N, C-alpha and C positions, 0 to 999 in steps of 0.2 A: 670492266668490259673493254675488250680490245678495240683499237681504232677501226679495224676492218668491219667489225660487227656494228659499230656506231654508223659507219658509212653505209652499210647495207640497210640498217634500219631507216636511215634518212631516205635512201633511194626507194625503199618499199613504200614508205609513206607518200611519196610523190607519184606513185603509179596511178594511172587512170583505173577506173573500175574494171575495164576490159583487160588491161595489162595485169592487174592484181589477180583476176580470175585465172589467166594463163599462168602466171607465176605460181599461184596456189596449186594448180594441177601438176605443174612441173615438180614442185617441192614435195608433194605427197608421194609421187613416184620415186623421186630421189631418196626420200627418207625410207620408203618401203624397200627399195633396192639395197640400202645400207643394212637394214635389219635382215633381209634375206641372206646377204653375204656373211653377216656375223653368225647367223644360225648355221649356215653351211660350213663355216670354219669350225664352229664348235662341234658339229657332228663329226667332221673329219678328224678332229683332235681327240675325239672320244669323250668330250665333256658331258654329253647327254646319255652316255651308256648306262650309268647307274639309275638315272631316272626312268629310262626306257625299261630296264630289267625290273624295276620295282612296279611299274605300271602293268607290265605283262604278267608278273607274278600275281598281282591283285586281280587282274582280269581272269586268270586261270582259276582262282579261288572263288570266282563268282561275285567279286566285289565291284563290278562295273555294270553299267547299263547302256543300252543303245540310246543314242541321241535322236 
């Protein structure tokens, strides 16, 4: 594990409960934004086209149901 990660772990352990709560909220948003960016990049690159076509084909054949 890198030195930066070890330093961050130490810093997080030293946060007060209120600070930890604030950090946790920030990190959840930060992590979700990263996933959103990756999905958008994959869509733009056409990486999900085959999966989308397969899903639409199955739906047209009646192999899906409403949630």
